[in-house]
C-alpha positions in Angstrom: 13.1 -0.6 2.4 15.1 -1.0 -0.8 15.8 2.2 -2.7 18.0 0.9 -5.5 18.0 -2.1 -7.7 18.3 -3.5 -11.2 15.6 -3.5 -13.9 15.8 -6.2 -16.5 14.4 -5.1 -19.9 13.6 -7.6 -22.6 12.6 -6.4 -26.1 11.7 -10.0 -26.9 11.6 -10.1 -30.6 14.8 -8.0 -31.1 17.2 -10.8 -30.2 16.8 -13.0 -33.2 20.0 -14.0 -35.0 21.0 -11.2 -37.5 17.8 -9.4 -36.5 18.1 -5.6 -36.2 19.3 -4.5 -32.8 18.2 -1.1 -31.4 21.6 0.4 -31.9 21.9 4.1 -31.5 18.9 4.0 -29.2 19.1 4.9 -25.6 17.7 4.9 -22.1 16.9 8.3 -20.5 16.6 8.3 -16.7 15.0 11.3 -15.0 16.4 11.4 -11.5 15.5 14.3 -9.2 14.9 16.6 -12.2 18.2 15.7 -13.9 18.0 13.7 -17.1 20.7 11.1 -17.7 21.1 9.7 -21.2 22.6 6.2 -21.4 23.6 4.6 -24.7 22.0 1.2 -25.0 25.3 -0.4 -25.9 26.3 0.0 -22.3 23.8 -2.6 -21.3 24.1 -5.1 -24.1 24.4 -8.5 -22.5 26.4 -10.3 -25.1 30.1 -9.7 -25.8 30.3 -10.5 -29.4 31.0 -8.2 -32.3 28.6 -6.0 -34.2 28.5 -5.0 -37.8 27.0 -2.0 -39.5 23.9 -2.9 -41.5 20.4 -1.9 -42.5 17.9 -0.6 -40.1 14.5 -2.3 -39.8 12.9 0.2 -42.1 15.2 -0.7 -44.9 17.6 2.2 -44.8 21.4 2.2 -44.2 22.3 3.3 -40.7 25.8 3.5 -39.3 24.5 3.2 -35.7 22.3 0.2 -36.4 23.9 -3.1 -35.3 23.2 -6.7 -35.6 23.8 -9.5 -33.2 26.3 -12.0 -34.5 26.0 -15.7 -34.1 28.0 -15.7 -30.8 25.4 -13.7 -29.0 22.9 -16.5 -29.1 19.5 -15.7 -27.8 20.4 -13.6 -24.8 18.1 -10.6 -25.0 18.0 -8.9 -21.6 19.4 -5.5 -20.8 20.1 -4.6 -17.2 19.8 -1.1 -15.9 20.8 0.2 -12.4 18.0 2.4 -11.1 16.9 4.2 -8.0 13.3 4.3 -6.6 11.5 7.3 -8.1 13.4 7.2 -11.5 11.3 7.8 -14.6 12.8 5.6 -17.3 12.2 6.2 -21.0 13.7 3.9 -23.7 13.6 4.6 -27.4 14.4 1.9 -30.0 15.3 2.6 -33.5 14.6 -0.9 -34.6 11.1 -2.4 -35.0 10.1 -4.9 -32.3 7.0 -6.6 -31.0 5.5 -7.2 -27.6 8.1 -5.2 -25.6 6.2 -5.5 -22.4 8.0 -8.3 -20.5 9.8 -6.5 -17.7 11.2 -7.7 -14.4 12.3 -5.4 -11.7 13.9 -6.2 -8.4 11.5 -4.0 -6.5 8.6 -6.3 -7.0 6.6 -4.9 -9.9 6.5 -1.2 -8.7 6.3 0.4 -12.1 3.9 1.1 -14.8 4.4 0.8 -18.6 3.0 2.9 -21.4 3.6 1.5 -24.9 3.5 3.6 -28.1 3.1 1.8 -31.5 6.2 1.9 -33.6 6.1 2.8 -37.3 8.9 3.3 -39.8 7.3 6.6 -40.7 7.5 8.2 -37.2 10.5 9.7 -35.5 12.6 7.8 -32.9 10.8 9.2 -29.9 7.5 7.6 -31.0 9.0 4.2 -30.9 9.3 4.3 -27.2 8.1 2.9 -23.9 8.1 4.5 -20.5 7.7 3.3 -17.0 8.0 4.8 -13.6 9.4 3.2 -10.5 6.9 3.9 -7.7 8.5 6.7 -5.6 6.9 5.2 -2.5 4.3 7.9 -2.1 1.0 7.2 -0.6 -2.2 9.3 -0.6 -4.7 9.2 2.2 -8.0 10.9 2.8 -7.8 11.8 6.5 -10.4 12.8 9.1 -13.2 11.2 7.1 -16.1 12.6 9.1 -19.0 12.8 8.8 -19.6 9.8 6.6 -23.2 10.8 5.8 -24.6 14.1 4.8 -27.9 15.4 3.3 -28.3 15.9 -0.4 -28.0 19.5 -1.5 -31.5 21.2 -1.7 -32.1 24.3 -3.8 -33.0 27.4 -1.7 -36.6 28.5 -1.4 -37.9 30.3 -4.5 -41.2 32.2 -4.8 -42.2 30.8 -1.5 -41.6 27.2 -2.6 -39.4 25.1 -0.3 -37.7 22.0 -1.4 -36.6 21.2 2.2 -33.5 23.3 2.8 -35.2 24.7 5.9 -35.6 21.3 7.5 -34.1 20.7 11.0 -30.6 19.2 10.8 -30.2 20.0 7.1 -26.5 20.1 6.2 -25.1 19.1 2.7 -21.6 20.4 3.4 -18.4 18.8 4.8 -14.7 19.2 4.2 -11.9 16.9 3.1 -8.2 16.7 3.9 -5.7 14.8 1.7 -2.3 13.8 2.9 0.7 12.7 0.8 3.7 11.0 2.4 6.4 8.5 1.6 6.6 5.1 3.0 9.0 6.3 5.7 6.1 8.6 6.9 7.7 11.8 5.7 5.4 14.5 4.3 5.6 15.1 0.5 5.1 18.8 -0.2 4.3 20.3 -3.5 2.5 17.2 -4.7 -0.4 17.7 -7.1 -3.4 15.7 -6.1 -6.9 15.4 -7.6 -10.1 14.6 -5.7 -13.3 13.5 -7.3 -16.8 12.3 -6.5 -18.5 9.5 -8.4 -22.1 8.2 -8.0 -22.4 4.5 -7.2 -24.9 3.2 -9.8 -28.2 1.9 -8.6 -28.0 3.4 -5.1 -30.3 5.8 -3.3 -33.5 4.4 -5.0 -32.3 5.1 -8.5 -32.5 2.0 -10.7 -31.2 3.6 -13.9 -27.6 4.4 -15.0 -27.8 5.3 -18.7 -26.7 7.9 -18.9 -24.4 7.9 -15.9 -24.8 10.8 -13.4 -22.5 13.5 -14.8 -19.5 14.6 -12.6 -20.9 18.2 -12.3 -24.0 16.8 -10.7 -22.1 14.4 -8.4 -21.2 17.1 -5.8 -18.7 20.0 -5.9 -15.4 20.5 -4.2 -14.7 24.1 -3.2 -11.3 25.8 -2.8 -10.9 29.6 -2.5 -14.5 30.1 -3.6 -14.2 28.0 -6.8 -16.2 24.7 -7.1 -15.6 21.8 -9.4 -15.6 18.0 -9.6 -12.9 16.9 -9.9 -10.7 19.5 -8.1 -6.9 19.6 -8.3 -4.9 20.8 -5.3 -1.3 21.1 -4.1 0.0 19.8 -0.8 1.6 22.2 1.6 4.8 21.8 3.7 3.0 19.3 5.9 2.0 17.2 2.9 -1.6 18.2 3.3 -4.1 19.5 0.7 -7.4 20.9 2.1 -10.8 21.1 0.4 -12.5 24.1 2.0 -15.9 22.5 1.5 -17.7 19.7 -0.4 -21.3 20.3 -1.4 -23.2 17.1 -1.9 -25.1 16.2 -5.0 -28.8 16.9 -5.3 -29.1 13.2 -6.0 -29.1 10.9 -3.0 -27.1 7.7 -3.0 -23.7 6.3 -2.3 -20.7 8.2 -3.6 -17.1 7.2 -4.0 -14.6 10.0 -3.1 -11.2 9.3 -4.6 -8.0 11.3 -4.1 -5.0 10.5 -6.3 -1.7 11.8 -7.5 -2.0 13.8 -10.7 1.2 12.2 -11.9 0.0 8.7 -11.2 -3.7 8.0 -10.7 -2.9 4.5 -9.4 -1.6 6.1 -6.2 -4.9 6.8 -4.6 -7.3 6.5 -1.6 -11.0 6.0 -1.8 -13.7 6.4 0.8 -17.5 6.0 0.8 -19.9 8.9 1.4 -23.6 8.4 1.9 -25.8 11.2 0.7 -29.3 10.8 2.1 -32.2 12.3 4.0 -32.3 10.5 7.3 -35.0 8.4 8.8 -37.6 8.0 6.0 -40.4 5.4 6.3 -42.1 3.3 3.7 -45.8 3.5 3.1 -45.8 0.2 1.2 -45.3 -1.6 4.5 -48.9 -0.8 5.3 -51.4 -3.3 3.8 -54.9 -1.9 3.2 -57.8 -1.7 0.8 -58.3 2.0 1.3 -55.6 3.1 -1.1 -53.5 1.7 -3.9 -49.8 2.7 -4.5 -49.0 3.6 -8.1 -46.3 5.3 -10.0 -43.5 2.8 -9.8 -41.5 2.7 -13.1 -39.3 -0.4 -13.5 -35.8 0.5 -14.5 -36.2 4.0 -13.1 -37.7 4.0 -9.6 -39.9 1.3 -8.1 -39.6 2.2 -4.4 -41.3 5.6 -4.5 -43.5 6.0 -1.4 -41.1 7.2 1.4 -41.7 10.0 3.8 -41.0 11.2 7.3 -43.1 9.4 9.9 -45.2 12.5 10.7 -46.2 13.0 7.1 -47.1 9.4 6.7 -49.3 9.5 9.8 -51.1 12.7 8.5 -51.5 11.3 5.0 -52.9 7.9 6.2 -55.4 9.7 8.5 -56.5 12.0 5.7 -57.0 9.2 3.2 -59.0 7.1 5.7 -61.2 10.1 6.4 -61.7 10.7 2.7 -62.5 7.0 2.1 -65.2 7.2 4.8 -66.6 10.5 3.4 -67.0 9.2 -0.1 -69.0 6.3 1.2 -71.6 8.7 2.6 -74.5 10.2 0.6 -72.7 13.6 0.8 -69.6 12.0 -0.8 -71.5 10.2 -3.5 -72.3 6.9 -1.6 -69.4 4.9 -3.1 -66.1 4.7 -1.3 -63.2 5.7 -3.4 -59.9 4.0 -3.2 -57.3 6.7 -3.5 -54.4 6.2 -5.9 -51.2 7.4 -4.2 -48.5 8.2 -6.6 -45.0 9.5 -6.0 -43.8 10.6 -2.6 -40.0 10.4 -2.0 -37.3 7.9 -2.8 -35.8 5.7 -0.1 -32.9 8.1 0.6 -34.7 11.3 -0.6 -33.0 13.8 -2.8 -34.0 14.8 -6.3 -36.7 12.5 -7.7 -36.2 12.8 -11.5 -38.9 10.3 -12.3 -38.0 10.0 -16.0 -34.6 8.6 -15.0 -32.6 11.2 -16.9 -30.9 13.1 -14.1 -32.8 16.2 -15.1 -32.8 18.2 -11.9 -35.1 20.9 -13.3 -38.0 18.8 -14.3 -41.7 19.2 -13.3 -41.0 16.8 -10.4 -38.8 19.3 -8.6 -40.2 18.6 -5.1 -40.5 15.1 -3.4 -37.0 15.5 -1.9 -37.3 15.2 1.8 -40.3 13.0 2.6 -43.0 15.8 2.7 -44.7 15.5 -0.7 -47.2 13.3 -2.3 -49.0 13.1 -5.7 -52.5 11.8 -6.0 -53.9 10.4 -9.2 -57.4 11.5 -10.0 -58.7 8.0 -10.8 -62.5 8.0 -10.4 -62.6 11.2 -8.5 -64.6 14.2 -9.8 -63.5 17.7 -9.2 -65.6 18.1 -6.1 -64.0 15.0 -4.6 -60.6 16.5 -5.1 -61.9 19.7 -3.4 -63.0 17.8 -0.4 -59.8 15.8 -0.2 -58.0 19.1 -0.2 -60.2 20.4 2.6 -59.5 17.3 4.7 -55.8 17.5 4.2 -55.5 21.3 4.8 -57.9 21.8 7.6 -57.4 18.6 9.6 -53.8 17.4 9.0 -51.7 20.5 8.2 -51.0 19.8 4.5 -51.5 22.1 1.6 -52.2 21.7 -2.1 -49.4 22.9 -4.3 -49.6 24.2 -7.8 -47.3 21.5 -9.2 -49.6 20.8 -12.2 -51.0 18.8 -13.8 -50.7 16.6 -10.7 -52.8 16.7 -7.6 -49.9 17.5 -5.3 -49.8 18.0 -1.6 -47.1 19.0 0.8 -47.1 18.4 4.6 -45.4 20.0 7.6 -44.4 23.2 5.7 -43.0 21.3 2.8 -44.2 21.4 -0.8 
């Protein structure tokens, strides 16, 4: 591994014959916390003579120099560097397109260019780049790779599913920083963040994007945020005490990066979902009609656990048969089945606005269903409720104005 080399810097438009040269300007190299200032004349590639003149802003300047004709068009400065150096160069003269650099490490630097103006001080006419110090960031022990969405706790007897068997929206993360020789880098500041992958989890909308504070929270010492900034210990490790998943189900990208250089990073996928939901739309029948799909928001909206699907199907079949009898009015009613859960569960904000406190606050774990009134009279709804509650273990919930049922202890 090479730890030293030469950077060739080319301020392309500054080499023209009699054009202003950045005399009096400098390189500053930060090496291990020590700043080394190098006059640019030490690195001029031509050996001709220089004359005092006018700077590029039209003012006399004793330290502004011009190329003479013997310098030709040679315009490259060579600077000896070590890996990890931060190099800042400031030019007194105006120049254009100063972004053509070649280094002997193989392009392990980044450049930030500030626009030069005659009305700004010398420091503003500068560029800066950092030779990669050979640090790497890794998210280690990436398990589990799938967790439940966070479900709000029960309130006023209303459960959104947090009491379901296997429910766990929590996991931890460890981040390790080391150099390319495998040595731990202690005291490194790292940032970890969670981002929702658009159009996943049954959500077909992405305007606005899911905010960071609703994309899961990283906790350290009791404080939760997204992103979260941490510092590596003597083993080069930073630990997230816990990560609490978003209420929104879907795919999330977890990215850890150096605070000093966000291009040094590692990214892993995390699935947030309610496991093993089944799709009612796979059953073809004339007894019910599926409704409620909103193109551009959610169009796959009839998912549930298998046990709920079995109970709902049986109840709707019984209701269809009852409505065809004289007691039920003599005309079989096709039930309009509206929203259940999304393919991966989680918060179902049917308006597509990421509002987690909307009327549609249930429907998260495959235990809920809305029924449209359609041609039903009030006494039909009452009988449907009797069938669901007395035969199939469901219950009507007060989520108004909908006809809403929960099954298996859910709401």
